[in-house]
Structure formats: C-alpha cells, structure tokens
Steps between C-alpha positions, in 0.01 A plus 500: 500500500818579307720356776294181507544452127876547515531255787281251317730515198816465704366218715575691824194461720332820622457353845870420521597854410258653749617263771872528450503860389699702255833365622407152379397630158823701479703191589322287239569763233864576581660202675732261318284220633133584568339279761272341242634364172183603314566859604848473350354370173233769486744774592733395220214488251368839605843661478541354153156608378516847652796571270292400197236756400390274216435208737310727736279617215431153360432353844291790629682451829498860623224660296219360711646663810522841334865501390535573128825687435678192362268514198706790367823300478668209327736244649866597505659284230853638523797267544557647845144412602555148369814468714305617802225248435746210478661610826158512662424146382830386653391653832173308488684178420729546799210598723318176422786309659402654835195273500598128506240272341464296818391808699225613261130409515360348181358820351824694550706210369295498180562872463873457551517234229298719263729797562813291456372378165409854393845627590667225303877467478656841583823419316322400182271802523805721485677294237202501266362842585530625142412176319163616368344732242324794669385621159335227296201445275279346767520654849780750448529833669357678196178299544500491880481877540176561305353170621562598862337841464206356308441207737601614846494880524142582595362851450209574731561867573718798412782390729524163324511682167780725628696190602447356153649812343792479745570143392491602135754773571737247662495234229813647342680463835384138530627428151838661572540293817428180310742601228780458756417131524472462122848644450634270772350199322654611174841516669451142627385371163142436613340615176153393383456301179454713190129425471441621857670827419311539172159436655574725798600782267183445297285525813673817616483663157128432481465645848674832424359540149142502625325835526507596866122476539506141370778384730384262774648729767268779386197290398497299822534816707209657310280197563578513870436874523164458326391271783577752777154627580582822686760642260417793273554486126758776532696305759496193274622707208780650710619158618493364146697797374764444766511129417554575131782738587678242716458226241661720236764651728598208724365173367563510126859630525579232761366227274686645202825472694429129541425462130833664422688283751356170379551599138872531580501184715348293219836480328639305797216249512456160335223246449605258777185453706612318816680615813761230436682773303574704814801446729399214733174480306435136595537583869265794458234285334522234771461778757186621321359148482551469875337834582206453262412136567613501867639153430844359420395361164760531226448628148539147362240359741250772412565457127431124520181551704384747237556257214308226684210732584475622141468141377240409766276803452510487121381139515211598729394785268515267199275251681233764563515622140469147369183465706370816329555350156834648400753296303797494737723313258601837348725570801469735796594830336273447200222393737528813713538720192172355372329580829646849505377571148133445585325837498234383745750532783575873452344837562466766233815705444341833590406709802177305553687169502754629749230634728328161489824329603517719810132440579539123463802501731284675760229234465751215534645651816156558652398140431807338652503737797144398586579128482804447720331443835601135522866576432585797722444608858673831441394752234646842415305813587649701214324492164665443163430702185587422138687760296665516162881513489588865424530537125840670522655177630276221367715418197781363717302420818407142599155360428378597846623607841367591843559789740400445862271723707632772725538431872244763591233345279459809284621328183371156396703225342533550125510230233649647181417324171710567191269567206762599243445182296153344536635184340710458815177476702305193386181452695609158629804653674317774688374302796845371583652846469234650728549224757876560494505879522189559710290235680612271655850588380703815550219714635401244761856441614624861494188661643484242781870559562439875537211442741667249733492589868743420782804450280779753440443747220801376308318170443191676367716676240758233418505317168650173381455422134474122546236542769291773333518371144487139616174581679356676194580204276363264765184716500451428129496127570291539816224683311489212249490243782208688655302480176531851356629381160245246382545591135778279354641799311535693826694201633722514192558865588600398852739237372646740246573740784669223700688391188615858460653486851664167421650646184631787710716258698658388176556836330614699805769247585569460130568871455704563814674167564510324162575806285186489288445798272192719521380353169559142615292559812220667302489206259482244782214685669311545173534132416391378842226735621287617209513852643475808278840608371457845651456342844788258452737777398402718798540204736844394376620857517366514854705197606808662351467808721361311804725192527363207708178675602287296261627170642339570836139458381506129422744420780268671749185338366653154504609541861156618617336206323760264646435632851124470457537142382723415796247655739210307339692174522605555860161621627257299290141597582631751756640711217309825443575712193397822676742434784782420258443832324507673837850363559616620160340845513475608864874505565563748221759445227773255596783321319411151381726334756312674780162424341590131512587527870168676573299233320688223682415672831135519392500127422651413838249720681204341322634150567542582869143635515370179342674296767327703770 
C-alpha cells in the first residue's frame, strides 16, 4: 500500500515499475535525462521537498505512509543552504532543455511550461535574492514560526508531542540561520521602512513578554495534547513542562536577539515605502509584476487600468444605492461612510457577536456549496472549516485568509476570519468574503488542485498568484451571477470587494513605481473604498512588504472573464459553463499565458466536435 501511494504521487505507474524492474526506477531517479519528462519533473519536486521538513509537514506527504521524523526539524535557512537551493534550481532549468517542446505530449508540455514559469529568470533570482523583508509586520518569520506550529504540526500521540518539543528547542537555531540573511541585507542597503521595523518589534515584544502559559506555542500545544485520548494526565503535564522550558530557554532568547537587532537597525531606516529606493529598484518591481501577474503588463498600464476600474465600479455602487433611496449627490466617500455608519450592518462587539460571525460564515458556505451543481462538474472531496485568525497576529493580519488541506486528507481546508475589529466585518461583505476564501473560491481551487489525478505532483502543489487569486475574485462574481446575492446590499459588498482590488492596482503601482508615500496610499484607499481605517492601514502596509502581489488579483480575474467571454462568443449555444470551469481547474495552477492557450484549445475542440 505504501509503495502504491508513493508511485501515485510521483506519477510513475506501478505496472511500469513491476514490468521494467528496479533498474528502470533507478534510471528514472538518477539519470540526467529520465525517459519520461514527467518523471524528471516529479523527481525534481521530490528532491526539493524532501529537503524541506516544513513542506513535508504541511503537505502530509510522508506521514500517511508511516514516516514522521521530519516533524522534529525546521528547514535549513542558512546562506549556504540558500546557495545550494539556487544551484539546484539551475540544474532543473538545464535539465528541462533536454526535452524539446516538439517531442512532448500535451500533458508533459503543460508541465514543462508550468515548471519554467515557476523557476523564473535564474539571473534575476540571484540578483534580487535579498530584495525582501523576512521579518515584517504581516507574514514575517516571527509570525510564521508560531503560526506554522499552531496550524500544521498535529499532535495525535506521544511521538508527535516529542517532535513538537524538538522543534521548540531548534527555534533559536532557525532564528540564527535567518539572521545571516538579515545582516547580508543590511550590508546591501535592503532595509525595511521604519514603520515595518517598529511594528515587527512591537509584535516580538508582545510575544516574549507574555507569561509562558499564555504564549500561543504553549497554549496551542496544550489544546492539542488535551485531544489525545490515550495520553495520561502525567504525560501531558510532563510534555507541557518541557515545552515551557524550551520556550523560556530557546524561544524567548532567540526572539529577544531579534528585538535587539532591529532596535539597532532602526537608526538606518527611513519612511520611504517603495522598492524604487533600492539599487535597480525599478527593474526589481517590473520583475515582481511579471512573476505575480504572469503577464508583461507594465506598471503604467496596470495603474491606468486600476483608475478606470475604480471609476466604473464606484458608478455601479452609486446606482444601486440610489435605487435604495440614498442621496448620491454627496459624493462616493460620504455615501460609503453613511452606509458604513449604519449599526444594522454589524455584529455586537463581544464574544457572542464574534461567535455569530463564525456561525454565519459556516451557513453561507453550506448554502453556496449545496447550490453549485449547474456550474461545476468537478467538486473537491476535502471539507473546509471556519476559524478565527489567531489573536496573537490578528492586529496586523489581513481581513481573512485560507490554508489548504493536507495531501493525505487528514487536515481540511481552513478559512480564517479576522475578528479583531467587528466594524471591519459588515454583514453585507460576508458572502463575498466567504465565496472568495472558501466556496467556490480558494478552497474549491486549491482542494481540487491537491486531489487531481494523472498529473505530476509539482502541478498539484504549484501556485501562481494571478491564477489562484484571479480565480477567487472570479468566484465572487460567479456566485453573484448564479443568484447567491439577491440582497442589493450583498451586491454592494461584492462590488466593494472588486473596487478594493481595482484600488490595489492604483496604490501598489503608486507606492513602488510612482513613489507614493505610505500616507498618500492610505488616503487614496480610504477615499475610494469606504473600508475601515484599520483594514486600509493593514492592506497598504501589506503592499509595501509584498510588492506587486496585490496587482495579480484583478489582472487574473479580468483574464478569466475575458477568456470565458471569448469562449461564449465562439461556441454560442455549445458553450457549457461546467466544461469551461473544468478547463480552468482540472489542469492545476498555470500562468495566465498558458491558461489562454488551454482555453483556445478547448474552443477549437468544441468547434471541431460541432462540425462532426
């Protein structure tokens, strides 16, 4: 059974191995050019993942076949390990050239194009290796460590608990390895803006100043231990005692060293928000636009599209509000501020209100999931659950996010809702957010991706921002088109979410290409979205530490809609929405250029079938 599962993941057929014997398998694993290109892709992916204990834990790749030792370790984040990884990527890049496009069957050609896009430009990867902020207020290392252990490290028995303790004991080593890269960035002048440093220090101080028993690393571990049915109270107490010791001996001192470092680094920082301030900053931003949107669109083009979309969507919102009796002559911002001030759209600012938000999200997801039969042939097997964003990170976390299910099916998809500010969760926005993060958005796409058969594993685990986020934003509109937002205020919520993505095109390019300040970007978003200031601030600060990523949402959505429209026009009454969604979802994540090619092939095939 274990062998069958491994072969299923790698795409190497069991019959082939039995027929050709061990020598064939050895050749496919060791040769410069395996006989089958898909075996080359899978081999490269496996070699990459097997060096990443964190990936193995989050994917559940080895656990279901009885291999668990990786759960005691962290990834090697030393500079030497980074050098080795870049060299390995170069080897993959060269190996791809052994398989000319003209010699590959369609499925293997798709995989090659996906891998080439994932690898990106090797020269630019090296040039811009240190052009990021590993410690930041949003997804920085100081947040990733506790979030990883809380979300992905399962504790089902004493061995799992022992591995958890081992990981706690090695956090100081992980932090020291990452410090090498921080010092290198400092030498190159890649220093975060002052506010990023200040907020990161604040997060870390709060983390180390907590009593050990209240720290998420301890509290989460305790919750997991309490659910282990066959563990004695004494064993639980012993594990918790060991965890407390490691937190105080290994974790807190490691975090304190980061507080000390960034306190010193602050004096070298400034308030410039965009990457234009770095050496070759414009080139770096264009590179990020290319990798995130998987298009060749320039910053100016994206900025102009954003301005046009903002104007269009605001007009549509105003039209709906006029129909509801609002005086739209007051202007868009005043109009949205009036809507936002109405208490009827909010939950109570207490534990009961927050619990009701989570319960209502669950109801929304159940309703839409039960009503998608006419739109999808394929449905994910994995379930999705709704959880609150961990309180230790909710102040600077986005309004919501999604974590996909494990490959072995032991962990469902998880939709995290940020409940820090209930005013940031008006009732009319909840449907759209649930459709985006869960069904038919991220959960549908990512869970289906994980469950795809007969494609190389690298394609079930790949990710392209424009594809994934474009699909999730498309899912918001699709749910409205299918009739799930009959209330006009829910439709306003949908349009506000789309407006938000249009504004992103403007502010992201504004910050990084047009030298906007943080305050200028916050003001533009406040004036043009009607979002809560807490959300706007967190979003703008996100774009500052994740350049170009936010542009991919609207670019991806617009391309999927464009492709659907082209297919409808070309096929007329032969167009089937379920089949179109199959094309988009059943090939796994792909760059937008490849998605276009796949849809064009689908159109040609359907036209040929119609002709007989």
